[in-house]
N, C-alpha and C positions, 0 to 999 in steps of 0.2 A: 504493500500500500504506500509506504513512504517513497519508494522509487517512482511510482506513478505520479504522485504529487510533485516530486522534484522535476520530473520530465515536463509536466505541465507548466511549472514555474519557469523552467528554462525557455520554453516556447514563448511565454509572455515576455520574458526578458529580451529575447531576440527581436520581437515585434517592437518593443520599446526603443531599442537601439536604432532600428530602421526609421522609426517615426522621428527620433531625435535628429538623425542625419538629414532627413528630408526637411525638417524644420530649420536646420542651420543653413542649408542651401537656399531655401526660400527667403530667409532673413538676409543673406548676402545679396541676393537679387534685389530685394526691397531696398537695401541700403544704397546700392548703386543707382537705382531709380530715384531715390530721394535726393541723393547727392546732385543729380542732374537738375532736379526741380528747385531745390532750396539752397544748394551750395554745400561743399564738403565741410565747412566749419560747423554748420548747424548739425549735420549728420554725426560728425565726430563727437560733438558736445552731447548729443542725445545718447550715443553708444556708451560713452564714458560714464554718463550719469546712470545709464541702465546697469552697467557693470557694478558701479558703486552701490546701487540699490539692491542688486542681486546677491552680493557676497554674503551678508548676514542671513538672508533668507535661504540661500543654498546650504550654508553651514547648519542652520536650524533643521533643514530637511534631511541632511546627512545624519544629524543627531537622531531624528525620528526614525530613520531607516535602521540605524544601529539598534535602536530599542525595539521597534515593532518586529523586525526580523527575528528578534530573540524572544518574542511572545509577550512583550510588555508594552502596553500603551503609554505614551509619554506626552501628556499635555503640559508638563512642567518645563518645557523648553524655554518659554518666555521668562520664567523665573531664573533659570540657569543662566540665560544670556544677560539678564539685568544684574544679577549678583556679580557675574564675572566682569561686566562693564564697570561696575563700581569699584571692585577690588583692583582691577588693572589700572584704573585712573588714579586711585588713591596711592598705590605703590609708586606710580609715576610722579605724583605730587610729593610724596614723602622723600623720594630720592633726588628731587630737583633742588631742594633748599636745605638750610639748617646745617647741622654739624655732621652730615653724612660724609664719609670719606670721598675724596675726589675721584677715586677709582670707580666708585659706585655711581657717581654723578655723570660719568662719561656716557654719551648718548647710546652707544650699542649695548652697554651693560644695563643701564637704567631701563631702556625700552624692552630689552630681552627679559629682564626680571619682571617687568610689568605684564608682559604677555604670558610668561610662565605662571605667575601668580593667579591671573584671571582664569587661565586654562585649568589649573589645579583646583581652584574653587568650584568651577563648573563640574569637574570630575567628582569632587566630594559630594556635590548636590545630586549627581547621578547615582552615587552609591547610597545616598539617603533614600532616593526613590526606590532603588533596588531593595534596600532593607525593609522598607514599608510594604512593598508589594510582594516580594519573594519570601522574606522571612516571616513577616507578620500578616501576610495575606490581606492587606488593606486594598480596597477597591482602587483600581489604577487611576480612575478619574479623580477620586477624592485625594489620593496621594499627590497627583500633579497639581491639583488646586491648592493643597497645603504648601507646596513648594513655591508656587506663584505668589501666594499671599505672604509667605515668609519673606521672600526676596523683596517684594514691593514695600512691606512694612519696615524691614531693616534698612534698606537703602534710603528710604524716605526719612527715617529717623536720624540716620548717621550722615545725611547729606550736608555738605559744607558749601554754602553759597559763596561764590567768588573765588573758589580754589582754582589755582592755575598751575600749569606744569612747565617744565623746561622745553616742551615741544612734543610734537607727535611724530609718527613714523614718516621718514622722508621716502621719496621714490627709491625703490630698490635698484632700478636700472634707469639711467638717464639717456634719453634719445640723442644720438649724435647727428641726426638728420636735420637738414634745413629745408625751408619751403621750396628751394630749388630742386629738391629730389622728387617733387610731384606726388604721385600716388603713394610712393614709399614713405614720404613724410607723414601723410595722414594715417597710413597703416602703423607707423611707428608711434604716433600719438595715441593709438588705441592699444597696441600690444605693450608698449613700454610706458615709462612714467607712472608706474603703479607701485603701491606699497607691498611690503613683504607678505602680509596676510593674504592679499589678493592672489599672489602667485602660489602661496601655500594652499589656498582653497582649490585652485585648478589642479595642483598636484594631488591633493587629497581625494578629489573626485575620481581621478584616474586610478590611483592606487586602491581606493576603496572598491571601485568597480571590478578590478582584477582580483582583489582579495576575496570579494564576496562570491564570485562565480568561478574562480580558478584555484582556490586553495582549500586545504583541509579545514581551516578555521571557518571559511565561508560556507562550506558544505554543512558543517556542524551547526553553525548559526542558523542557516535556513531550515535545517532539520528540526531544531528545537522550537522554531516558530511555527512549523507546520504540524509536526507530530512528535511532541517531546517524549511520549511513552516509547515509541519505536526507537528514538535516539537513545533513550536510557538503556534499553535492552541491548544496544550495541556498545555499551560501555562509556557513553558520553555523560559527563557530570553536568546535568542540565542547569542546576542552580549556580554552580561555580561559573559557568560560561555566561549566564545571565548577569551575574555580578560584574564580571569583566567587561561585558559589552555595555552595560549601563554606565560604567565608569568612562568608557570611550565615548559614549553618547553625551555625557555631561561635558567632557573635555572639548568635544567638537562644538557643542552649543556655547561653551565658554569662549572659544576662539571667535565665534560670531559676535559675542558681546564685547570682547576686547577690540574687535575691529571698529565698532562704533565709536569708542572713546579714544583709541590710539591712532586710528587711520582716517576714518570718515569725518568725524565731528571735532575731535580734539578736546572735548570736555564732557562732563557728566551732568545730566539733568534727571530729575525725578521721572520715573516711568518712561525713560527715553527709548526703550525697545518698541513702545507704541504698537503693540500687537504683532510684531514681526514673528514671534514664536508661533502664534496661531496661523499666520499666513504661511509659515513654513510647513505646518501640518497639511494645509490645503495643497501646497506644492508637492509634498510627499505623495498624497493621494493622486494628484494630477499625473505625477511621474510613475505611478503604479509601483511604488516602493523600489524603484531602480535608481541608482545614483545619476545616470545620464539623463533619464527622464525628469528627475527632480531638478537637475541643473538647468535643463531647457525651460522648465516651468518657472524657476527662479529668475531667469532672464526676462521672461514674459512679465512677471510682476515688477521686476526692476524697470522695465520699459514703461509700464503703467505709472510708476512713481516718477520717472523722468519726464513724462508728459506734463506733469503738473507745472513744472517750471517753464517748459517750452511753450505751452499754450498761453501762459501769462506773458511770456517774452514777446510773442507775436500779437499781443493785445487782442486776443480773441475774447469777445464779450460773453464769457461764461462765468457765473458766480464762482468765486474761489472755493466755496464750500463743496460745490459739485465736482470741481476739479480734484479737490483733496479726497473725495470719495472713491476715485478710480481704483486704487489698489484693493480697497475693501469690497467694493462692488464686484470686482473681478473674483475675489475670494468666494463670495456668495454664489456667483455663477458657476465657478469650478466645482464647488461642493454640491450644488444642486444638479450639475450635469454629470459628475463623475463618481460620486459616492455610491450610487446605486449600481453602477457597472463595474467599478474597480473592486477586485477581491483582495482583501488584506490577507496576511499570513493566517492560516486557519486557526491557530491557537493564540492569536494576539488578544491580550486582555483577560485571558483565563488563567487562574492559578493552577500550578502543577504540584502535586504531592509526590514526593519520592517514597516509594514503599520499600 
């Protein structure tokens, strides 16, 4: 039975890959058409804004895939991202001033420790979710709600208005191209001039896709999400793997939170995740629990976010409230159109007792 389920899951994964590739091709064609109509500067600005908006959503979706492929529903992604964003920012603040040794104030060390601190806190919150759901058998939705409420309350209470840092993540690669290079200059503006976390996200999506479908760990993870009893009879420690994967899930969500404060925005505000964790869950469903499909969905949501600024830039007479609704309206449409047809891992959200 387990083998039949895994074969069906593999077939769905192949369809998702093909749909993603077709979507990328269509997006490239649309970009060239738009460049001809409105100019390359506007197209590049929209693409860069779309990528910037897609990164935290893509990382949140990867976090959800780690969790739900292991049989645990995780609506606590929002809280994990928010807590990691706060901790990463405060480490950056603490290492920027005061009596901190100069070696720790150096930009690579300071920002590296900030990223590591935020990612670790996200991982610990993932372990908390695993403890509640796996060990104490708390309902997965309630556990995720607890994590979201805890993060919102703690970060709001500990928030320091006016706190500043020594700077945020600089571009990891500087483009050497000039406008004289023509098309290559605009391609360089899109591919280069991005922060470290952006490149790490792309690498993570590729590595996670390979690991999930081409390694023993990935096979075991998909097995415990589909049929943990069968996996247990084959000698797989279901609970231990769930703890491990929930830790990874929290770490990835934490990286998304750190992106907001250290690369995208550069500061921390109360509730700054602004529903991105829940949008990430919609993207995960849209991508049918596949990393590539989720990445494509994240770019779609990032594009919806980027449109807010561009529509206002072109002075289109639409109330800004309606423009701001675009990402959330798209979330409702995706959930309404895909939830009924998308099949999650068979054992997702169900407790498993080791006998």
